[in-house]
C-alpha positions in Angstrom: 9.4 14.7 1.0 8.7 13.1 -2.4 7.4 9.6 -2.9 9.4 7.6 -5.4 7.4 4.3 -5.6 4.4 2.6 -4.0 4.8 -1.1 -3.2 1.7 -3.3 -2.8 1.8 -6.5 -0.8 -0.4 -9.1 0.7 0.7 -11.2 3.7 4.2 -9.8 3.3 4.6 -10.9 -0.3 5.0 -8.1 -2.9 2.3 -8.2 -5.6 3.0 -5.0 -7.4 4.5 -1.5 -7.5 3.7 1.8 -9.2 4.9 5.4 -9.1 1.2 6.5 -9.1 -0.7 7.0 -5.8 -4.1 6.6 -7.3 -3.2 3.3 -9.0 -1.7 1.9 -5.8 -4.8 2.9 -3.7 -7.2 1.6 -6.2 -5.4 -1.7 -6.6 -5.1 -2.2 -2.8 -8.8 -1.5 -2.2 -9.9 -3.9 -5.0 -7.6 -6.7 -3.9 -8.6 -6.3 -0.3 -12.3 -6.6 -1.2 -11.9 -9.4 -3.7 -9.5 -11.6 -1.6 -11.0 -10.7 1.8 -7.6 -9.9 3.3 -5.6 -6.9 4.4 -3.5 -5.3 1.7 -0.4 -3.1 2.5 0.8 -0.1 0.5 4.3 1.1 1.3 5.3 4.6 0.1 9.1 4.8 -0.3 10.4 8.4 -0.3 13.4 9.7 -2.1 15.4 9.8 1.2 14.6 6.1 1.9 11.9 6.4 4.5 8.9 4.1 4.4 5.3 5.0 5.2 2.8 2.1 5.3 -1.0 2.1 5.1 -3.2 -1.0 5.2 -6.5 -1.4 3.4 -8.9 -3.8 5.0 -11.7 -5.8 3.2 -14.4 -3.6 4.6 -12.8 -0.5 3.1 -11.2 0.7 6.3 -7.8 2.4 6.1 -5.2 2.0 8.8 -2.0 4.1 8.9 1.0 2.1 10.0 3.9 4.6 9.8 7.3 3.1 9.7 10.8 4.7 9.9 
């Protein structure tokens, strides 16, 4: 399973995307801390599956797998 793109969103509204995992994680963590809200990162695979993680303002990571 290969990830094609990472979409970053806040309150269901897309605020960015990148093909780089490190960039997506860093952006989500910083936005969560600065804005004080949960930030979602959706990993879209080449076969169309979605895997979601959520970064919380305190730095906690929640895995929210979706099919």
